[in-house]
Residue, then its C-alpha position, 0 to 999 in steps of 0.5 A: m624378561g623385561k618390562s614393556t612400557d607403552t609411550q604416548w606419541i606426542p606430535s612435534g612442534g611442526v605437526l602441531v602448527v600444521a594441525i592448528a591451522a588445518a583446524v582454524l581453516a575448517a572453521i572459516l570453511v564452516n562459517v563461511y558456508i554458514g553465511y552462505a547457507k544463510s543469505e542464500y536462505a534470506l534471498g529465497s525466503q519471504p517474511f510473513y506475520r507471526l503474533t508475539a502475544d496474545v490479542a484480545k477479539g476487538e483489540p487493535v493488532r499492533a507493531r510490537d505483537l507482530e514478528s516477521v518470520p522468514i518462510p524458505k521459498t519451498l513453502v511459500p505456495a502454501f503459506e499464500a494459499a492459506k492467504f497469510v499476511t506477508a511482512d510488507a505494505k500489506g502487512q502494514a494495511i493490517l496494523d492497527r485493525r481490530a482482531p476479528r477474534n481472539l487471537r493467540k501468540g504463535e498464530f500467523l495472521r490471515v487476510p481474509e479474517f481482516m477483510e471481514e472486517g473490512f466489509e463491515e466498515l463500509n456500512v455507508p452511513k445515511g446521508y453519504e455515498l460511495f463514490t467511485i474516483p477514476i486515477s491515472a496511470d500515474s497514481a495507479a503506480l502507487g502499488q502497494l504504497l495504496q491501501p484501503g484506509r490511507y488518505v490522499t489528496i485528489r487533483g484534475e487538470f482543467d482547461t481554465s480558458p474562457d475560449p475554447k480555442k485557446p486552452n489553458l491547462e492547469i493542476k488544480t486541488v479537488m479535495e484533501n485529507v480524503q480517505v479511501k475506503a476501497l481499491g477498484g471495489s475491493t476492500a482488501p489490502v493490495a497483494e505482495k504481486a502487483r495488482t492493476y486498478d483504474k478505480i478508488q472509491i471514496q465516502v462523501r456526502s450525498s450533496q457532493v456526488k453531483q458537484l464531483e460528477q460535474i467536475q469529472r466531465l471537466l478533466t481534460h483526460k477524464q480521470f483525477t490524480i491522487s498523491l498520498t499524504s498523512n493521517p490528519e491529526g486532531a478532531s476528523v474534518e469531513p473533506e470538503i470540495s476546493r474553492e480551486v474548482l468549485p467556480l469552474i463549475e459555477r460558471p459556464r465556459g466557452a458560451p457560443t457567441a451570436p455570429l456577425v452579420p455584414l453590413p449592408p453596402i453604403n449607396 
């Protein structure tokens, strides 16, 4: 009886090429699918801030202490309900604020904790008042770019003509380098979805309040316009009311004149 031997099947050259091509195609399809899944994940996710290092109580939270973590769309409602800080303009408002407690690496930041710090910052010192500035719709459209703590320039439209019947409208600067203390009465950062507000609060000396009230009455639309500015550098200087508008409240405008009396007829 002859001895049987098992021979291993070796694919021919053509079959081997087909197998390799199929493997390469499968790898490409897998990579395409992974890329598609990642893009869908990115489109359907929302980034939130998580700490990359411990931050001791009272220490400022720096950009280097944070990382942006994309959260799947299905989990976003839970993160929003917990009031975690989104990595957007609102997150920028949290930067450089002091930690209300010892924060640990890996934690997600929560808005309410920093809101409490904001309320503490609104202790108005003696000799100062919190003054409300009504702002135009164009200014309110700044949306999330305008946050408590940012600096703005305040302007207004005035009729500078001495004759009420011949208006001369001019835009004048009212105050520069003014820090916004609150938006619509709230010290909380603007939420991710648009929030409507038509007033901001600023801190001024008590002696300036009456002047600002007089200036507001002179505005043609009774509203100010504001523009964002960079944080002032160097020593802190309190904002002053511009010399452009002070003369407007120091002199009366359009004082009535005495009516003309016809001359008697000449006989």
